[in-house]
C-alpha positions in Angstrom: 90.6 71.0 97.7 92.1 74.4 96.9 94.9 74.7 94.5 96.5 78.0 93.6 99.3 78.2 91.0 101.4 81.3 90.3 98.8 83.7 91.6 99.8 87.3 90.8 98.1 90.6 91.6 99.0 94.2 91.1 97.4 97.5 91.9 98.7 100.0 89.4 102.5 99.7 89.5 102.5 98.0 92.9 103.0 94.2 92.7 101.2 92.8 95.7 101.3 89.1 94.9 104.3 87.8 92.9 103.5 84.2 92.2 101.8 82.3 95.0 101.6 78.5 94.9 99.4 77.0 97.5 97.4 73.8 98.2 94.8 73.3 101.0 93.5 69.9 101.9 90.0 69.1 103.1 89.8 69.4 106.9 93.1 71.4 107.2 93.5 74.5 109.4 96.2 76.7 107.7 97.4 80.0 109.1 99.0 82.7 107.1 101.3 85.2 108.9 103.6 88.0 107.9 104.1 91.7 108.3 101.5 94.3 107.3 101.8 94.8 103.5 103.0 91.3 102.8 99.9 90.5 100.7 98.1 88.2 103.2 94.6 89.9 102.9 95.0 90.2 99.1 95.7 86.5 98.9 92.7 85.7 101.1 90.4 87.9 99.0 91.5 86.1 95.8 91.1 82.6 97.4 87.6 83.8 98.5 86.8 85.0 94.9 86.2 88.5 96.3 88.9 89.7 93.9 90.3 88.3 90.7 94.0 87.5 90.2 95.9 89.1 87.3 97.6 85.9 86.5 97.8 82.2 87.6 95.2 79.6 88.2 92.8 78.9 91.1 90.8 75.7 91.5 88.4 75.4 94.4 86.4 72.2 94.9 87.3 71.1 91.3 86.0 74.4 89.8 88.4 76.6 87.8 87.6 80.1 89.1 89.1 81.9 86.1 86.4 80.4 83.8 83.5 81.8 85.8 81.5 84.9 85.0 81.0 87.5 87.7 77.5 86.3 88.3 78.7 82.6 88.5 81.4 83.6 90.9 78.9 85.3 93.2 76.8 82.1 93.2 79.8 79.9 93.7 81.1 82.1 96.6 77.7 81.9 98.3 77.5 78.2 98.0 81.1 77.2 98.7 83.0 79.8 100.8 82.4 81.1 104.3 84.0 84.3 105.6 84.9 85.6 109.1 86.4 89.0 109.4 88.0 91.0 112.2 84.9 93.2 112.5 82.0 90.8 112.4 79.9 92.8 109.9 76.6 91.7 111.5 73.6 93.8 110.4 72.5 95.7 113.5 68.8 95.7 112.8 68.5 91.9 112.6 68.7 89.3 115.4 71.5 86.8 115.7 69.3 84.2 114.1 68.3 86.4 111.2 72.0 87.4 110.6 73.0 83.7 110.4 70.1 83.0 108.0 71.0 85.7 105.4 73.5 83.8 103.2 71.0 80.9 103.1 68.2 83.2 102.0 70.5 84.8 99.4 71.2 81.2 98.2 67.4 80.7 97.8 67.3 77.7 100.1 64.0 76.8 101.7 63.1 79.1 104.6 62.4 76.4 107.1 65.6 74.5 106.3 67.6 77.7 106.7 66.0 78.5 110.0 66.5 75.0 111.3 70.2 75.0 110.3 70.7 78.4 111.8 69.3 77.3 115.1 71.4 74.2 115.0 74.6 76.2 114.4 73.8 78.7 117.1 73.1 75.8 119.5 76.4 74.2 118.5 78.2 77.5 119.3 76.6 77.9 122.7 74.3 80.7 121.7 70.9 79.0 122.2 69.8 81.7 124.6 71.0 84.6 122.4 69.2 83.9 119.1 66.7 86.7 119.4 69.2 89.3 120.6 70.5 91.9 118.2 74.2 92.5 117.8 74.2 95.5 120.1 72.9 93.3 122.9 75.8 90.7 122.5 79.3 90.7 123.7 82.2 90.9 121.2 82.9 87.2 121.5 79.2 86.4 121.1 79.0 88.6 118.0 82.0 86.8 116.5 80.5 83.4 117.2 77.4 84.6 115.3 79.6 85.5 112.4 81.2 82.1 112.5 77.7 80.5 112.5 76.8 82.7 109.5 80.0 81.5 107.7 78.9 77.9 108.1 75.2 78.2 107.1 75.7 77.0 103.5 78.1 74.2 104.3 81.1 75.8 102.7 84.1 73.8 101.5 86.3 76.3 103.3 86.0 79.2 105.8 88.4 82.1 105.2 89.1 84.1 108.3 90.9 87.5 108.3 92.2 88.5 111.7 89.2 86.8 113.4 90.4 87.5 116.9 92.0 90.8 116.2 89.2 92.8 117.9 88.8 90.5 121.0 90.4 90.3 124.4 92.9 87.4 125.1 90.4 85.2 126.9 87.7 85.6 124.2 90.4 85.1 121.5 91.4 81.8 123.1 87.7 80.6 123.1 87.4 81.5 119.4 90.6 79.7 118.5 89.3 76.6 120.3 86.0 76.9 118.5 87.8 76.6 115.1 89.4 73.3 116.1 86.2 72.0 117.6 84.4 72.7 114.3 87.1 70.9 112.4 86.7 67.9 114.7 82.9 67.9 114.5 82.3 69.0 110.9 85.7 68.3 109.2 85.6 72.0 108.4 88.5 73.5 106.5 89.9 76.9 107.6 92.4 79.3 106.2 93.2 82.0 108.7 95.2 85.2 108.3 96.4 86.3 111.7 98.9 88.3 113.7 98.2 86.0 116.7 101.2 83.8 117.1 99.4 81.4 119.4 96.7 80.7 116.9 99.2 80.5 114.0 101.2 77.9 115.8 98.1 75.9 116.6 97.3 75.4 112.9 98.3 72.3 111.0 100.5 74.5 108.8 101.8 78.0 109.2 102.6 79.9 106.0 104.8 83.0 106.2 104.4 85.7 103.6 106.9 88.4 102.8 106.8 90.9 99.9 104.1 89.1 98.0 105.5 85.6 98.3 105.2 82.6 100.6 108.8 82.4 102.0 108.3 79.7 104.7 106.0 76.8 105.3 106.0 75.0 108.7 104.0 72.0 109.7 103.0 72.2 113.4 
């Protein structure tokens, strides 16, 4: 469902990615680990079309990303890829429900359908009583679950998560990790997760270890 071949990326004279080959199957949960500076987040940004590779090929859901214009990439990203970041990036002036709706509205989907899907997701994630609360009125774990709901609103082929539990306490982190696996079970959702959390990394179907811009180890769990 995702195929990356010989992905390369440099910033000036610094080579960050030195030829990454990667395949992700539908319904897989894949973790990416490695020391800071190994290139994990850069790879995630390229897989998420937030950044373009300098070399190599990336195919997501049978679409060759290299051939897309910037405008086409923005539309493709909105329709096919969900994101969860360490810091949830919820908009403070909007309610939980409104935050979840935003990518659907950007995608110009019918308002009623977006609202219904947002309520359905928030119910699924145990936030049925928190929909009208703004981010400042929610706990850290609740905010991150709203971010997960937002990532799912457009039925993405993959959700990319960058240190999703890095800002949470251990108990809330465990709940978030279990949520990913529950969503895979219920929705057959695909996840690629960059993490320093060894427990989460070991729970994934596959753990990829990066070092100096390369995948140096792949372990099936």
